[in-house]
C-alpha positions in Angstrom: -0.1 0.0 0.2 1.0 3.4 -0.4 2.9 5.5 1.9 1.4 8.5 2.1 -1.4 7.8 4.9 -1.0 10.8 6.5 0.0 13.4 3.2 -2.3 9.4 3.6 -28.2 -4.8 -19.3 -25.8 -7.2 -20.0 -27.1 -10.1 -21.9 -29.1 -12.6 -20.6 -30.5 -16.0 -21.3 -33.4 -15.3 -17.9 -35.9 -12.2 -17.1 -32.9 -9.5 -15.7 -34.0 -8.9 -12.0 -32.5 -6.1 -9.7 -28.8 -7.6 -8.6 -29.7 -8.4 -4.9 -32.7 -10.4 -6.3 -30.6 -12.4 -8.0 -28.5 -13.1 -5.6 -31.2 -14.0 -3.0 -32.7 -16.2 -5.1 -29.4 -18.0 -6.4 -30.7 -17.8 -10.1 -28.0 -18.5 -12.7 -27.0 -17.6 -16.7 -27.0 -20.8 -17.6 -26.8 -24.7 -16.8 -23.2 -24.6 -18.2 -22.2 -21.9 -14.5 -21.2 -23.8 -11.7 -21.3 -23.2 -8.4 -17.6 -23.1 -6.3 -16.4 -26.6 -5.0 -15.6 -27.6 -1.6 -12.3 -28.8 -3.2 -11.4 -25.1 -4.5 -12.0 -23.6 -1.0 -10.7 -26.2 0.5 -7.7 -25.6 -0.7 -7.4 -22.4 0.9 -5.1 -22.7 3.8 -3.1 -21.1 6.6 -0.1 -23.0 6.3 0.4 -22.8 2.2 -0.3 -19.2 2.9 2.3 -19.3 5.3 4.5 -20.6 2.8 3.8 -18.6 -0.3 4.6 -15.3 1.8 7.1 -16.3 3.7 9.4 -16.6 0.7 7.7 -13.8 -0.5 8.9 -11.2 1.4 11.8 -13.4 2.3 15.9 -11.9 2.0 15.8 -13.6 -2.0 13.8 -11.0 -3.0 15.4 -7.8 -1.5 12.0 -6.2 -0.6 10.7 -6.3 -4.0 11.5 -2.4 -5.3 10.5 -1.2 -8.0 13.0 -1.6 -11.1 14.9 -4.2 -9.4 16.1 -7.7 -10.5 14.6 -9.5 -7.2 10.8 -7.3 -8.9 11.5 -9.6 -11.9 12.3 -12.5 -10.1 8.8 -12.2 -8.0 6.9 -11.7 -11.1 8.5 -14.8 -12.6 7.6 -16.9 -9.3 3.9 -15.4 -9.5 3.4 -16.3 -13.0 4.8 -19.8 -12.6 1.8 -20.1 -10.3 -0.5 -19.1 -12.6 0.9 -21.4 -15.2 0.9 -24.5 -12.5 -2.7 -24.1 -12.1 -4.2 -23.6 -15.2 -4.4 -20.1 -15.2 -4.6 -18.9 -18.8 -1.6 -16.2 -19.9 -3.3 -12.8 -20.4 -0.4 -10.2 -20.8 1.6 -9.3 -24.0 2.7 -11.9 -27.0 0.8 -14.4 -25.0 2.7 -14.9 -21.9 1.8 -13.8 -17.8 2.9 -10.6 -18.5 2.2 -7.3 -19.4 5.2 -5.7 -19.9 5.5 -1.8 -20.0 8.6 0.9 -19.4 8.9 2.7 -16.3 11.5 5.5 -15.3 13.8 7.7 -13.1 14.5 11.3 -14.3 17.7 13.4 -13.9 18.2 16.6 -14.2 20.2 17.9 -17.3 22.6 20.1 -17.9 20.7 22.3 -20.1 17.5 23.7 -18.1 16.8 27.5 -18.1 14.4 29.9 -17.7 14.8 34.0 -18.4 11.9 36.4 -17.6 11.4 39.6 -19.6 9.5 41.6 -17.7 8.4 45.4 -17.8 11.8 46.6 -17.3 14.1 46.6 -20.3 15.9 44.0 -18.9 15.8 40.0 -18.9 16.1 38.1 -15.3 17.8 34.1 -15.6 16.8 32.4 -12.9 18.9 29.6 -11.4 18.0 26.3 -11.2 17.7 24.2 -8.3 17.3 27.4 -6.4 14.9 29.6 -8.3 13.2 27.1 -10.4 13.1 23.4 -10.8 11.5 21.3 -13.9 8.7 18.6 -12.8 9.9 15.1 -13.2 7.7 14.3 -15.2 7.7 17.1 -17.2 8.2 16.8 -21.6 11.8 18.1 -22.5 11.8 21.7 -25.1 11.9 25.2 -25.4 9.1 27.5 -25.1 9.4 30.9 -25.1 6.1 33.2 -24.5 4.0 35.8 -23.1 2.9 34.8 -19.4 -0.6 34.9 -18.0 -1.5 34.5 -14.6 -4.6 32.2 -13.8 -6.5 33.0 -11.0 -9.4 31.0 -11.0 -10.8 32.6 -7.5 -10.8 36.0 -9.3 -13.0 35.8 -12.5 -12.7 35.8 -15.0 -9.9 33.9 -16.2 -7.9 35.0 -18.8 -7.3 32.7 -21.9 -4.3 30.8 -21.6 -4.6 29.7 -25.7 -0.6 30.3 -26.9 0.5 31.3 -23.5 2.4 30.1 -20.7 0.3 29.9 -17.9 1.2 30.7 -14.3 -0.6 29.6 -11.7 -0.4 29.3 -7.9 0.2 25.6 -6.5 -2.6 23.8 -4.7 -5.3 25.0 -6.6 -6.0 22.3 -8.5 -8.2 19.1 -8.4 -7.4 16.8 -5.6 -9.5 13.8 -6.3 -6.8 11.4 -6.7 -4.1 11.9 -4.1 -1.7 9.5 -5.7 -1.6 11.0 -8.7 0.8 14.6 -8.8 -1.3 17.6 -8.2 0.2 19.8 -10.2 0.7 17.2 -13.2 -3.4 17.7 -13.1 -3.3 21.1 -13.2 -1.1 21.5 -15.5 -3.3 19.2 -18.2 -6.2 21.4 -17.7 -4.2 24.6 -18.7 -2.9 21.7 -21.8 -6.3 21.6 -23.0 -7.1 25.6 -22.5 -4.3 25.8 -25.1 -1.3 26.7 -23.3 2.4 26.3 -24.5 3.9 25.7 -21.0 3.1 25.8 -17.4 4.9 27.6 -14.3 3.7 26.5 -11.2 4.7 28.9 -8.5 5.1 28.1 -5.0 2.9 30.2 -2.5 4.4 33.7 -2.5 3.6 34.2 1.4 6.4 31.3 2.2 8.9 33.0 1.4 12.0 30.3 1.5 13.8 28.4 -0.9 13.8 24.9 0.9 10.8 23.8 -1.3 12.6 24.1 -4.5 15.9 22.5 -3.0 13.7 19.5 -1.6 12.1 18.9 -5.2 15.6 18.9 -6.6 17.4 16.3 -4.4 14.1 14.3 -6.0 16.3 14.2 -8.8 19.3 12.7 -7.2 20.6 9.2 -8.4 21.9 8.0 -5.4 18.5 7.9 -3.5 17.2 4.1 -2.7 14.4 2.8 -4.2 11.6 3.3 -1.1 12.6 7.3 -2.2 13.2 7.6 -5.8 10.2 9.4 -7.9 9.0 7.3 -10.8 7.1 7.4 -13.8 5.4 5.5 -16.5 6.8 6.4 -19.9 4.3 7.6 -22.6 1.6 7.6 -20.0 -1.6 9.6 -21.6 -2.4 11.2 -17.7 0.4 13.3 -17.9 0.3 16.8 -19.7 2.5 17.1 -23.1 3.8 20.6 -22.6 7.1 21.9 -19.8 6.2 22.3 -16.2 8.3 24.3 -14.1 7.9 25.3 -10.1 8.8 28.5 -9.4 10.1 29.6 -5.5 8.0 31.3 -2.8 10.3 34.3 -3.3 10.5 34.6 -7.0 6.9 34.0 -7.5 6.0 37.4 -4.9 8.5 39.5 -7.8 6.4 37.9 -10.5 2.5 37.5 -9.6 2.2 41.0 -9.3 3.9 41.9 -12.7 1.4 39.5 -14.2 -1.7 42.0 -13.5 -4.2 42.8 -16.2 -2.8 46.8 -15.5 0.4 45.5 -16.3 2.8 45.6 -19.6 3.0 41.6 -21.2 5.7 40.1 -19.5 7.6 37.1 -21.4 9.3 34.5 -20.7 11.8 31.4 -22.0 11.6 28.2 -20.4 13.9 24.9 -21.6 13.4 21.9 -19.7 16.3 19.1 -19.6 15.0 15.8 -17.6 16.8 12.7 -18.6 15.0 9.7 -17.9 16.4 6.2 -17.4 14.1 3.5 -18.2 13.6 -0.1 -17.3 11.1 -2.8 -18.1 8.7 -3.9 -15.7 5.3 -6.0 -15.6 2.4 -6.8 -14.4 1.2 -10.5 -14.2 -2.1 -11.7 -15.8 -3.6 -14.6 -15.2 -7.0 -15.7 -16.9 -9.6 -18.1 -15.5 -11.6 -18.5 -18.6 -15.8 -18.2 -17.8 -18.3 -21.3 -18.9 -20.5 -19.1 -20.6 -20.4 -19.1 -24.3 -21.4 -15.2 -24.3 -20.2 -13.9 -20.9 -16.8 -15.4 -20.9 -16.0 -12.6 -22.6 -17.0 -10.1 -19.3 -14.3 -10.4 -16.6 -14.1 -9.8 -12.6 -10.9 -8.9 -11.6 -8.9 -9.9 -8.4 -5.7 -7.6 -8.0 -3.1 -7.5 -5.3 0.7 -5.6 -6.1 3.3 -7.5 -5.0 6.1 -4.8 -5.4 7.5 -2.7 -2.1 10.1 -0.6 -1.0 13.1 -2.7 -1.2 16.2 -2.1 0.5 18.4 1.0 2.0 21.8 1.2 3.9 21.6 -2.5 4.5 18.0 -2.9 5.8 15.5 -4.2 3.4 11.9 -3.1 3.6 10.3 -6.9 3.8 6.9 -5.9 2.7 5.1 -9.0 4.4 2.0 -7.4 5.1 2.3 -4.8 2.5 1.9 -6.3 0.1 3.0 -10.1 0.6 0.0 -11.0 2.0 -2.1 -9.9 -0.9 0.5 -11.5 -3.2 -0.3 -14.7 -1.2 -3.9 -14.5 -1.3 -4.0 -13.9 -5.4 -2.0 -16.9 -5.2 -4.2 -19.1 -3.5 -7.0 -18.1 -4.8 -5.4 -19.1 -8.3 -4.8 -22.6 -6.7 -8.2 -22.6 -5.7 -9.8 -21.9 -9.1 -7.3 -24.8 -10.7 -7.8 -27.5 -7.8 -11.6 -26.8 -7.9 -11.6 -27.0 -11.9 -15.2 -25.3 -11.1 -15.3 -22.1 -13.3 -18.2 -19.2 -13.4 -20.0 -18.0 -16.2 -18.0 -15.3 -16.6 -14.2 -14.8 -16.4 -11.7 -14.1 -13.7 -8.8 -12.5 -14.5 -5.9 -12.6 -11.6 -3.8 -9.4 -11.5 -0.5 -8.7 -9.5 0.5 -5.2 -9.8 3.7 -3.8 -10.2 4.3 -0.1 -9.2 1.9 0.6 -6.3 4.2 2.1 -4.0 5.1 4.8 -6.7 1.7 6.0 -7.5 -0.5 2.6 -8.7 2.0 3.0 -12.1 0.8 -0.6 -13.0 -3.1 -0.4 -12.4 -3.0 3.1 -14.0 -1.4 1.5 -17.0 -3.9 -1.5 -16.7 -6.9 0.6 -17.1 -5.4 2.6 -20.1 -4.2 -1.4 -22.0 -6.8 -3.5 -20.4 -6.5 -6.9 -21.0 -10.6 -7.0 -21.3 -12.4 -3.8 -22.4 -13.3 -1.7 -19.6 -16.7 -1.6 -20.3 -16.9 -5.4 -20.5 -15.1 -5.0 -16.5 -18.0 -5.8 -14.2 -16.0 -5.5 -11.2 -12.7 -5.2 -9.2 -11.3 -6.8 -5.8 -7.9 -5.7 -4.5 -6.1 -7.4 -2.1 -3.6 -5.1 0.2 -2.5 -5.2 3.2 -4.7 -8.5 4.5 -2.4 -9.8 7.2 -2.0 -8.0 10.0 -4.4 -6.9 13.4 -5.4 -3.2 12.8 -3.4 -1.1 15.3 -3.2 3.2 15.2 -3.8 6.0 17.0 -7.1 7.8 16.0 -7.9 11.0 13.8 -10.7 12.2 15.0 -11.0 15.0 12.2 -10.9 12.2 9.6 -13.4 10.2 11.2 -10.7 7.2 12.0 -11.6 5.6 15.1 -8.8 4.3 17.7 -8.0 0.7 17.3 -6.0 -2.1 18.9 -4.4 -5.3 17.7 -6.2 -6.8 20.3 -9.6 -6.1 19.2 -9.3 -6.7 15.6 -7.8 -10.5 15.5 -10.9 -11.5 13.0 -11.6 -8.0 11.3 -12.0 -6.8 7.9 -12.4 -3.4 6.6 -14.0 -3.4 3.2 -13.6 0.2 1.3 -15.4 1.2 -1.4 -19.4 -0.6 -0.8 -20.8 3.3 -1.2 -19.8 3.1 -4.7 -21.5 -0.4 -5.0 -23.9 -1.2 -2.9 -24.2 -4.7 -4.5 -20.6 -5.6 -3.6 -21.4 -5.5 -0.2 -24.7 -7.4 -0.7 -22.1 -10.0 -2.2 -19.7 -10.1 0.6 -22.1 -9.8 3.7 -23.5 -13.1 1.9 -20.7 -14.9 1.2 -18.8 -13.9 4.5 -21.6 -16.5 6.6 -19.5 -19.1 5.2 -16.4 -17.3 6.9 -17.0 -15.5 9.6 -15.1 -13.0 10.0 -16.1 -9.3 11.4 -16.3 -7.4 8.4 -16.8 -3.5 8.5 -17.7 -1.5 5.7 -15.7 1.8 6.3 -13.5 4.2 5.5 -15.5 5.1 1.8 -14.7 8.8 2.8 -11.9 11.0 4.1 -10.0 8.6 6.6 -7.1 9.8 5.2 -7.9 9.0 1.9 -7.4 5.3 2.4 -9.8 4.2 -0.3 -7.9 6.4 -3.1 -4.5 4.7 -2.2 -4.1 1.5 -3.4 -4.9 0.0 -7.1 -8.9 -0.1 -6.8 -8.8 3.6 -7.6 -7.7 3.2 -10.8 -10.4 1.2 -11.6 -13.3 3.5 -9.3 -11.8 6.2 -10.9 -12.8 4.7 -14.2 -16.5 3.7 -12.8 -16.0 0.3 -12.0 -17.3 -1.1 -8.9 -14.5 -2.1 -6.9 -13.6 -2.2 -3.1 -10.4 -2.8 -1.3 -10.1 -5.5 1.2 -7.6 -4.3 4.1 -6.9 -5.3 7.5 -5.9 -2.3 8.9 -2.7 -0.1 9.3 -0.4 -1.4 12.3 2.9 0.5 13.8 5.3 -2.0 11.1 3.7 0.1 8.0 6.2 0.9 5.6 9.0 -0.1 8.2 12.0 -2.8 8.0 9.8 -4.7 11.3 7.0 -5.8 8.7 7.7 -9.3 8.3 6.7 -12.8 8.1 6.4 -13.6 11.3 3.9 -11.3 12.3 1.2 -12.0 10.0 -2.0 -13.6 11.0 -2.2 -16.4 9.1 -5.6 -17.9 10.1 -7.2 -14.4 9.3 -5.6 -14.2 6.1 -6.9 -17.8 5.2 -10.6 -16.7 5.9 -9.8 -13.0 3.5 -8.8 -15.0 0.9 -11.7 -17.5 1.2 -14.2 -14.6 1.4 -12.7 -13.3 -2.0 -12.4 -16.3 -3.6 -16.4 -16.9 -3.0 -17.1 -13.4 -3.1 -15.6 -12.7 -6.9 -17.0 -16.2 -7.7 -20.5 -15.2 -6.7 -20.3 -11.7 -9.1 -18.6 -14.0 -12.0 -21.5 -16.1 -11.6 -24.5 -13.9 -11.1 -27.1 -13.0 -14.1 -26.7 -9.1 -14.1 -23.5 -7.1 -13.2 -23.3 -5.0 -10.1 -24.2 -1.2 -10.3 -21.8 1.9 -9.7 -23.6 4.4 -8.1 -22.1 8.1 -7.4 -21.7 8.1 -3.7 -21.3 11.3 -1.6 -19.5 11.6 1.7 -21.8 12.1 4.7 -22.2 15.8 6.1 
């Protein structure tokens, strides 16, 4: 799970009923549709989960850092279990791997920013002190008139063909794991801007913020601190974007008021990328219904973590060896049980979650099944420990103690699909967990901090299986010995049964526009 907790009707062969009514009456699509077998369910065992998780979170994989050889070895291990259990490859070129390019960024030598104000002189600013390009910015040189965009003071001026200057923090914040400045700049690009200058708050007249941004370009940072992106991501703007310091902003913004003469800038961005191949691992359980097998229920878990640094390994046993081992046990349940639902089930081991859900973001832009045929998604992330943390009253987060949570599970996201809540609640009668449907709103944005958000943002019903935070979260102390394996077995069984039911039901679960309660 990401480490920002604090800053944290389809075609049918029967009469279509409501989703809840269908579940209550246990109507199935065709005679070919099956029910989960006892063999499949019973194959999910605590000891097998322990074996898999202990291996995934061992020194062999060195914390599964993004861009490392060990993460690729973990992907091979996952693909091998998919293959042994008869799952079909659903990646590129008939393989289990959905391969794509990620990158890290270094600051090139050619970055420059020149301002031409009303005074007949040019001011050349210093990179790393006065300005810094965004690590994800495109390269290039742009020159033109600047215009200050202050959406709090309409009318907003046209930015077409101009360099837009905007205060940081004034853009959309619906996705806390995607750079806010990128969303802000993309909107200005859509309005015709040729570049964007993001100004730090002029009232905070120190340059430490720019210095800290410059630190992100260091090439000696450990994996867990290294910013990463995806090559050719459609989410990022395709124009140069830089950030200027608060002291520069304090002098510049008054020069951009409508009553002042035109002010121009010349910007050169030179960000050098180091690219590397990475992969999601995709295994398919093909459905039995000739028509409905083209639709898919997704069960996902990210398998990356923070890697190693200074002689220590961030093992990532709960985050997310727990979800990964659960995913592998579900693969074995389908392989052992032989039963198949009407729709297909796609098991996805995502990479890059710790770097901003990069693997799942890539998947929804390059889906193995069209998104309009994706009926629902489950994310298994941190499902092996007992919730244990202090309270956060403004965010609606109560204090939790580990001793009170030995049999509890949180489900996040059900507000956006009550149908999923109905399924999970019903299947829990076979498992007997204490399931709490909560943390959908506020709660320090937990719902938006794992891979299910990539699907919810596309209006696909999705929920996050999550047993809660604990003091070892994102530390080297998150080890396999601390996992509650009997509870992990129950969580895995609940996910398997619920996914099977959704894939087998006559109608699809609905997505609803949920609003946070006042």
